[in-house]
C-alpha positions in Angstrom: -34.6 10.4 -51.3 -31.0 10.7 -51.6 -29.4 12.9 -49.2 -26.8 15.3 -50.5 -24.6 17.5 -47.7 -24.5 20.8 -48.6 -22.6 23.9 -48.4 -24.3 27.0 -47.6 -27.2 26.9 -49.7 -30.9 28.4 -49.1 -33.3 26.3 -51.5 -36.5 28.4 -51.0 -34.7 31.8 -51.8 -33.2 30.4 -54.8 -36.3 29.1 -56.3 -38.4 32.2 -55.6 -35.5 34.8 -56.6 -37.2 35.5 -60.2 -34.7 32.9 -62.1 -37.0 30.3 -62.8 -40.7 30.0 -62.6 -42.4 26.4 -62.9 -41.1 24.8 -59.3 -43.9 23.9 -57.0 -44.1 23.5 -53.6 -45.0 20.1 -52.2 -45.0 19.6 -48.7 -41.8 20.8 -47.1 -39.9 20.4 -50.6 -40.1 21.3 -54.0 -41.0 19.5 -57.4 -40.3 20.4 -60.7 -38.4 19.4 -64.0 -34.5 20.0 -64.8 -34.2 19.5 -68.8 -36.6 16.1 -69.2 -35.3 14.8 -65.5 -38.6 15.0 -62.9 -37.3 16.0 -59.4 -38.3 16.4 -55.8 -35.8 18.6 -53.4 -36.2 18.9 -49.8 -34.0 21.1 -47.7 -33.5 19.9 -43.9 -30.7 22.0 -42.2 -27.4 21.2 -43.6 -28.7 18.5 -46.1 -30.9 18.4 -49.4 -32.9 15.3 -49.9 -33.0 14.3 -53.6 -34.7 12.5 -55.9 -32.3 9.1 -56.3 -30.4 9.1 -59.5 -30.8 13.0 -59.6 -27.9 13.7 -57.7 -25.6 15.1 -60.2 -28.4 17.1 -62.1 -29.5 18.8 -58.7 -26.3 19.9 -57.9 -25.0 21.1 -61.1 -28.5 22.9 -61.8 -28.2 24.6 -58.2 -24.7 25.6 -58.6 -23.8 24.1 -55.3 -19.7 24.5 -56.5 -20.2 27.9 -56.6 -17.8 29.6 -54.2 -20.2 31.7 -52.0 -17.7 32.8 -49.4 -15.4 34.2 -52.2 -18.5 35.8 -53.6 -19.6 37.3 -50.6 -16.0 39.0 -50.2 -16.7 41.0 -53.1 -19.9 42.5 -52.2 -19.6 46.3 -51.8 -19.3 47.4 -48.1 -22.4 49.9 -47.7 -25.6 49.4 -45.8 -28.0 48.4 -48.3 -25.4 45.6 -49.8 -24.9 44.5 -46.4 -28.6 44.4 -45.9 -29.5 42.0 -49.0 -26.4 39.8 -48.2 -27.6 39.1 -44.5 -31.1 38.5 -46.1 -30.4 36.5 -49.0 -27.5 34.5 -47.8 -27.3 30.9 -49.4 -29.1 32.3 -52.8 -27.5 30.7 -55.6 -27.3 31.7 -59.3 -28.9 28.5 -61.1 -27.4 26.7 -64.3 -30.6 26.8 -66.6 -30.8 25.0 -69.9 -30.3 27.4 -72.4 -33.3 27.4 -74.9 -35.4 27.2 -71.7 -34.0 30.2 -70.4 -33.7 32.0 -73.2 -37.5 31.4 -74.1 -38.8 32.1 -70.6 -36.9 35.5 -70.4 -38.4 36.6 -74.1 -41.8 35.8 -72.5 -40.6 38.1 -69.1 -40.7 41.2 -70.8 -42.8 43.8 -68.6 -44.7 40.8 -66.8 -44.5 40.2 -63.1 -42.7 36.7 -61.8 -46.5 35.5 -61.3 -47.6 35.9 -64.9 -44.4 34.6 -66.1 -44.8 31.6 -64.4 -48.4 31.3 -65.6 -47.3 31.7 -69.2 -44.3 29.0 -68.6 -46.6 26.4 -67.3 -49.4 27.0 -69.9 -46.7 26.7 -72.8 -45.1 23.4 -70.8 -48.5 22.0 -70.7 -49.8 22.8 -73.9 -46.7 22.1 -76.2 -44.1 20.2 -74.0 -43.4 16.4 -73.7 -44.8 14.7 -70.8 -42.2 13.4 -68.2 -42.6 10.6 -66.2 -43.2 11.1 -62.9 -44.0 14.7 -63.0 -47.1 16.7 -63.6 -45.1 19.6 -65.1 -44.1 18.9 -68.6 -40.6 19.9 -70.2 -40.4 23.2 -71.7 -41.1 22.8 -75.7 -38.2 22.6 -77.8 -37.6 25.2 -80.3 -38.6 22.8 -83.0 -42.1 22.6 -81.6 -42.8 26.2 -81.1 -41.5 26.9 -84.6 -44.3 24.8 -85.8 -47.0 26.8 -83.1 -48.9 29.7 -84.8 -48.8 33.0 -83.0 -52.5 32.7 -82.6 -52.1 29.5 -80.6 -49.0 31.0 -78.6 -51.2 33.8 -77.6 -53.8 31.2 -76.2 -51.0 31.2 -73.3 -51.3 34.3 -72.1 -48.0 35.6 -74.4 -49.8 38.8 -76.1 -46.9 40.9 -77.9 -44.7 38.5 -76.8 -45.8 35.6 -79.0 -44.3 36.6 -82.2 -41.0 37.2 -80.5 -40.8 33.7 -79.3 -42.3 32.1 -82.3 -39.7 33.8 -84.4 -36.9 33.1 -81.9 -37.9 29.4 -82.2 -37.8 29.3 -85.8 -34.2 30.8 -85.7 -33.0 28.5 -83.4 -34.2 25.6 -84.8 -33.0 26.5 -88.3 -29.6 26.7 -87.0 -29.6 30.8 -88.1 -28.5 30.9 -84.0 -26.3 28.4 -82.6 -26.9 28.5 -78.7 -24.0 26.2 -78.0 -21.5 28.3 -80.1 -22.6 30.7 -78.0 -20.9 29.2 -74.9 -17.7 29.4 -76.3 -17.8 33.4 -77.3 -16.4 36.2 -75.5 -19.3 38.1 -73.3 -19.4 41.1 -75.5 -19.7 38.7 -78.5 -22.3 36.5 -77.0 -24.3 39.4 -76.1 -24.1 40.7 -79.6 -25.4 37.2 -81.0 -28.4 37.2 -78.5 -29.3 40.7 -78.9 -29.8 39.6 -82.7 -32.9 37.5 -81.8 -36.5 39.2 -82.0 -37.5 40.2 -78.4 -34.0 40.3 -76.8 -32.6 43.4 -75.7 -29.6 44.1 -73.4 -31.4 43.1 -70.3 -33.1 39.8 -71.5 -29.4 39.0 -72.9 -27.9 39.8 -69.8 -30.5 37.6 -67.9 -29.3 34.8 -70.4 -25.7 35.3 -70.0 -26.1 35.2 -66.4 -28.5 32.2 -65.8 -27.8 30.0 -68.9 -24.1 30.7 -69.7 -23.0 31.5 -66.2 -21.2 34.7 -67.0 -21.5 35.8 -63.3 -20.1 39.3 -64.1 -23.5 40.0 -66.4 -25.6 42.3 -64.7 -29.7 42.3 -66.2 -30.7 45.8 -65.2 -34.4 45.9 -64.8 -36.7 48.5 -63.0 -35.4 47.5 -59.4 -31.9 47.5 -60.3 -31.9 50.8 -61.6 -33.7 52.1 -58.8 -31.3 50.7 -56.5 -27.8 51.5 -58.5 -29.1 55.2 -58.6 -29.8 55.3 -55.2 -26.3 53.9 -54.5 -24.8 56.7 -56.3 -26.8 59.3 -54.6 -28.0 61.5 -57.6 -30.6 61.7 -60.0 -28.0 61.3 -63.4 -28.5 58.3 -65.5 -25.3 56.7 -66.1 -24.4 53.2 -68.0 -26.0 51.2 -65.2 -24.6 48.2 -66.5 -21.1 49.3 -66.9 -21.4 51.0 -63.4 -22.6 47.8 -61.8 -19.8 45.7 -63.4 -17.0 48.1 -62.6 -18.6 48.8 -59.0 -19.6 45.1 -57.9 -16.7 43.4 -59.8 -16.2 39.9 -61.0 -19.2 38.4 -59.5 -21.6 41.4 -60.2 -24.5 39.1 -61.2 -24.2 37.8 -57.9 -24.2 41.1 -56.4 -27.3 42.2 -58.5 -29.4 38.9 -57.8 -29.1 39.7 -54.2 -29.9 43.5 -54.2 -32.7 42.6 -56.7 -34.2 40.2 -54.3 -33.7 42.1 -51.5 -35.3 45.2 -53.0 -38.2 43.3 -54.4 -39.2 41.4 -51.1 -38.6 44.4 -48.8 -39.5 47.2 -51.0 -37.1 49.5 -49.8 -33.8 51.1 -51.8 -30.7 52.4 -50.2 -31.0 55.6 -48.6 -28.9 58.4 -50.9 -25.6 59.4 -50.0 -25.4 63.0 -48.8 
């Protein structure tokens, strides 16, 4: 194993924060795949033990260059946000492969993390290419899933998500949607392009923008974030929570959202309502 010196980072928090779904605990560390590279990582105090040769891939994937001190300085100064920051320090927004991220979040609709993980692993096992040194296969490419019948996708637990994943795979495989070209678009235009895909609404589009395109101001609004933001507002009105979050949380709203989301989810608490 190779040793990487670390900035502030919490490997376990990052991997369990609802961003990715295929990593597996391995003794004191974790094993998984990044694209088509098998990786094992283990955190020891201020160092990260990494599979030799995967240092650059791991450093980029876990966004070890993100300026957390600068990001933390933008967090709102309220009790719940301070609690989320204290509980989740070192959590980083991962840079995910674009197709893998898009496909995974299409299958995430109305599912808990454990179910998303089961679907992801089933798709990899049945349709993904084996990776040397890993018992987890690569996430299947769109060209592969485009050739799979809806019925076979449903055997991986996808249910009503199966036709959406297949149709999106066909669109990407045919070039009707260019995931690389989206990277060069302004955020609003990129979101519009993603929302043209079957099964992709604003929430999933914002997940993909945040986790695959590094748009750190993108705010995916799910049930937990909706509850948190409404409680922070201190009223029962239903504002545009996405716009409110971007305005209230600033340029790193996606990071703030991820900390608030994970803190609310693991603590099962919400902000005290303003008087």
